[in-house]
Structures are given as structure tokens and as C-alpha cells.
N, C-alpha and C positions, 0 to 999 in steps of 0.2 A: 897732525900730532907739534906736539912742543916740544923738540930735541933735547933729549935729558942732559945734555953738555948745559943748555940754557937753563935747565930746571936746577942744576949743581951750580953755577952761576948764580944766580937768586941767590940759592941759600949761602953763599959764600958772601953777597953784598950784604945780606939783610942779617947774618948771623952776630949776635953781641947787643941788637938794635932789638928784635923782637923775640919772642920767646921762642925754646921749645916746646911747647905744648904738650903735657902727659896724655899717654893712653892707659886708662882705667877698665878692668877686668868689671865686667858686673853681672854676676852668674845669675842674681837672683831674676831678672830683668831675661836673661837669655836662655835660662829652664823655660819660659814661656813659651819658645820656639822651637826648645830643645838645642839650642845651638849655645856654642862658645866665644859670649861677645864681645868685644872690645870697644869701647867709647875712644875716640879721640877727639881729646875738648878741648876744643878751641873758642869758648867761653873763657878762658884761660890766657887768651889770648891780648895783647898790648890790645884797647882802644874797647872788648869785650870781644869780639870775632876774627877771623881768617884773613880778617879786609888789609890789613898793615902788611902784608906777607909782599902783597902784587904792588897795594899804595905805594911802598918805599923802594921796592925795586925797579919802579915806574919814576919815580920823583928823582932815585940815586943814578937813574941812566940818562936823566933830561941833561944838556945842554946847558951851560951855566947862563946863557943866555935866553932860553927856556923858560929859566925856573925865575930869574930875575921879571921877566914881564907880567908873574904870579898865574899861579894854576888855578882853572875852575874846572868843579865836574857836577854832579850829578848824581842826585839818590835818596832815597825814604830815610836814611840811618846808614848803617852801617859802614858802605862808603864814604859817604861823607866826614863822618868822625876820623875815618885812617887816612883819605887824604889830610884831612885839614891836620892830625897830629904828623902827616910825615911832611906837611907844608911849613910847619912850624920849627922839625927836626933842623932843616935846612936855610931855616931862616927866610922861607920865599911866601909872598903872601898869597893868599885864599878865597877864591869866591862858590859858594854852594847852592847851588838849586836846589831849594826841596819843596817838595809840598806841603801845603797849609797843614795836612792834617797828619804829619808827621807825629810819630809820638814825641809828646813833652821833652824825656829823658834823652833822646837820642837830637834831639835841638839844643837843648839846653848843652850836651856833650860838644859839637860841635863849638857852639859859641865860645866854651871854656878852651878848646884848643885854638880860636883868633882865629878863628875865619868870620868873613862877612854871610850870610844867609840869604837870598833872595828867595823868597817864599810866594808859591806860584799855586791856584786854586787846583789846575784842571791837569790831574795825573795825566791824560793822556796826549797833552801836547808839553809835558815837562822838557822832552829833548829838545822841542823846537825853543823854550822859552832858553835853554842851556847854550845852542847857537847865536840867538840873540845877543846874551852877554858876552859869549866868547867875542863874537867880532864887537861891540861896541868899546868894549875893554882890551880886545888885541891880547887874550890870557891863551894860556895854554891848556887845552882838556888834554884831562886823565880820564881815558874813559872805564867807567865802573866794569864792564866784565867784556869788552870784545877787542880785547888787545895782547898782543902773543907775550910782549912783557909784563902786563897783570896777571895773565894766565901761566907765567912762569914761577913768578912770587906765589901764587895761590900752589904751585905745582909742588912747593917745599911742602907742603900739607902730608904728600903721598911721599916723599921720602921719608918722613921721620915715621908715618905709620909702617909703612913696611920696613923703616928699621926694628920698631918694637914688635909687630906682629908678620914674622917673615912667613913667605907663602900661604896666605889670606887666599880662603876660600870666595866671599864674596867680600866686597868694600859697599856702601851704602852712603849717594852721597845726595844730600838735598842741592835742588836746584830752582834756581830764579831766570837771573840770567846767561847762567851756564860759565861764569868765572871758574867756580871753582870744580865742578865734574871737568873742564878741560881740561886745567891744570894737574887734576889727581888722575884721570883718566890717562894721561898724555905718560905718569909718571909708573902708574900701574901698568901701562902696556910695556914697555919697556921694561920693567923690572920683575913684574910676575902678571907674566903674559896670560897663566892660566885661569888666574881669579878674572870671577864676573863684577862687574861695575853695573850700579842699579844707581840710577837717578829717581827719586822722588820728586814729584810735583806737586802742586794742589789741584784738589779735583773739581775744585770749583773757580781755575784760574790757569790750567795748562798752558804751557808754550810751549814744552820742545818736542811731544806726543804730534800736534799739528804739524809741528815743524818739519819733523822728519817725517811726515806722512806727503805734507806738501812739497818737501827739497828746498824752504828757505824757511828764512823766517818771517813767521805771520805775526799777527795782533794775538795780545795775550788778553784774555778776559781781567779786570783788576779787582776782583771781588774785596770784600769787607773782613778782615782776619787778621788773627793774632799772629799770623804767619807772615808781616809785612814785608820781611825782606825775599819773600818767592813770588812778590810781585811787581816785578819790571814789565817794560811795555813790551817785553818781544824778547828773545832768546837771541843772544850774539850772531852773526853768519862765524865765527872761529868755531865758537863752543859745537854749533852744532853739527859742522863738518867733521871732528872730534868724536863727538857723540857718536855719528853713522861711521864715522872707521874705527873706532874703536867696538864696535856690537853694544852699544852702551843700552841696558833695557830698562823701560821706565815703567815706571806704577805709580800712582796718585793715592794722595790720603786724603780726609774730608777732615773739616774742624774739628770733630770730637774724638776722632784718632790721634788728633796732633797736641790735643787739650790730653788725654789721656796717658800720652807720653811725656808730656811736661808733669804731668804729677808722677809716673813710673820714676822719672831721673829724679825730682827733688824730695823723693819719700824713701827710693832703693837708693839711688846710688849716690843722694847730697847735694846734685847737681842745681841750679838755677840757672835755666835758660828758656831763652824766646822762643816763640813757636816757628821759628825758622830751625833752630839750633835741637828741637824735638821730632823735628818731621823724618829723621831719617829711621830715631829708632821707631816712632808711631810705625812707620812700613813693616818693618820685622814682627811688630806687638801684635799688629790688628790682621797678619797671617799675607799681605799683599805682596811680601818676600816670601820664599821660601825653599829652605835649605836642606841639605843631607843631613841626621841627628849628627849633632857632634860636629860641624862644620863649623872654621873659626870665622868666625865674621867682624867686620871692622864695621862700624858707624860713626860717622864723622855729625860731633856734634859743631856746627859750626858757629853759633854765639849766645851770648848770655846777655841781648839789652832790650830790657823789655821795663815798661812802666810798675813798680811795684804795686801800685791799684789795678792796672789792669790784669796781670796774670794773678793776683790773689782774687778778684775778681770771678776770674775763668773758672778758676780752680773749685771755685766754695759751687757757683753756680751747678759745675759738671756734676 
């Protein structure tokens, strides 16, 4: 687990720079599952996702010399934007290795924050390309999901949601590499130990479930999906250990279930979210997460970065 003092220290470090995002009630959606549903809206965070919490905590924790050398990271989008944004905040150079097929809106945002992008065609070897760039340029690597300082920053999501919804019965978290899950699970287990924690991953590209079964990170499938934020090549070792120790439940959702949740969040909650951001709600609405009648459920809406044309196309097609 990430120690609670580390998460509280991260909250103090990033306070006043990142947003304290709202928790909104979603009665009409919750009624479908017979629960009291609350949405933790990280789609309103700086850069449009939860990622700046960990990125800024990491960048501010680095030695001046490490920042001065420049930062490098790898990401399909949200972490890329967050590190580029954090680097600009401290005046550090930043290079981001991104897949060539990353959403145009995310590529444009990373460039807009002043980072240099290195495009790479093969998603399966993105981390290999990252290591080449890191060595060639002598940069400081900011890991997207397998670093305790990154996870401590992500854990501030858990602190906030527990302030707004004390003693939740269920907390539902989307999972890709596991950074958000690891941070939130650490906070929830420390402050609301009786709560169920449910991780949601793609049915077509699971990483956490197979890793838990194998007892170690394993390569995850990389499907073509609207939830591109949930397709890292593997789940991190630290999030995996936390998921095991925190007794995290794991469920999967389909592409159709995610798109239906996006539609519900847009029409009922007036939230414009990306596929990954809708995954936790999708698991509840699709019956993958079953809770007693009236249970207090928090679904984390992890981000809102999606190309408008792709979002509208998926919703209309559905």
C-alpha cells in the first residue's frame, strides 16, 4: 500500500495547482442499479484527467538537477498531457513517446503544453522506444503507472471522494496500468476499510485479472477501443501488489457497455467523458458490479479527453 502520510503529503504538495474535483450525485443512473450513485468527476481536472495529480507530485519531488536534464515519458495521451503540463509548470524540457495512432486531440494537447513528441508505430514496443530516448538524451523518466510517488498523487482522488462520500459501500475504479487503482485503493483501505473496491478493465484487453492469476505482470492485449486510456502493455508491479493486498475485485466491460455508459453520462449527468472515464459507470449499469439496494457507490469518472468526431460517431452508431 501507499502509506496514507505519503498521500496526504502529495495532496499538500499539489494543492492550489490541481483542482479539487466535484463529486456529483447521479440519481437517474443509480436508480437503474438500485443504488445511491456518486460520480467523482476527474474529467474536470487540469488537462482533462486525474493524471496531473501524480505527474505534478512526481515532478515537484525530483531534485533540481533531475528536472533540469529534462523529462521523458510514454503514454497514449492522458499521462502525456499531464507530464507535459507539469514540466511547463516548473520550466523543464519534456519529451513524450506516443503511439502514432494516439487520438489527434491528445497529440495536439501535448504539443500545446510545449512538449516534443516522438511517435512510434508499434504499441507493443513503446517502452523499448522510451528507453532508447531516455538513454540517448539523458532524460529523467516519469513512469505513467508504476512509481510510488505517482500513485501517491493518484491517491488524492481517494482522499477527496472519501471527504465527500464518507463510508462508501463500493468504490469503482477504471484500470489500465493501475496507477489510479493503486492510489485510490491505498487511500480507501486506510480510511474506509470495509468498502468494496472494484477494478474495471476491458473485456477485450484485460491486464489486471490475468496478472493476479499469474502472480506477476503479463502482457495485455491491445484492442482497438474507444477507451484508449485502458490499453497499456501491462499492469505495473506496484499496482498489482496493492490490488492483491487490498482484495480488489476485478470485472470487465465490453465496448458496447462503455459506449452506452458514455451516452448515459452525457444525457443524464451532462458529462462529456472519454471511454475510460465511462468504464466504472458502465460496470455498474451493465450489472457487472452488484450492490445491495440503496448502497452508496462511487464511480470514478477518470477523464474527458476524446476527439469529438470519434465520440459522436460512436454514440450515433450505437
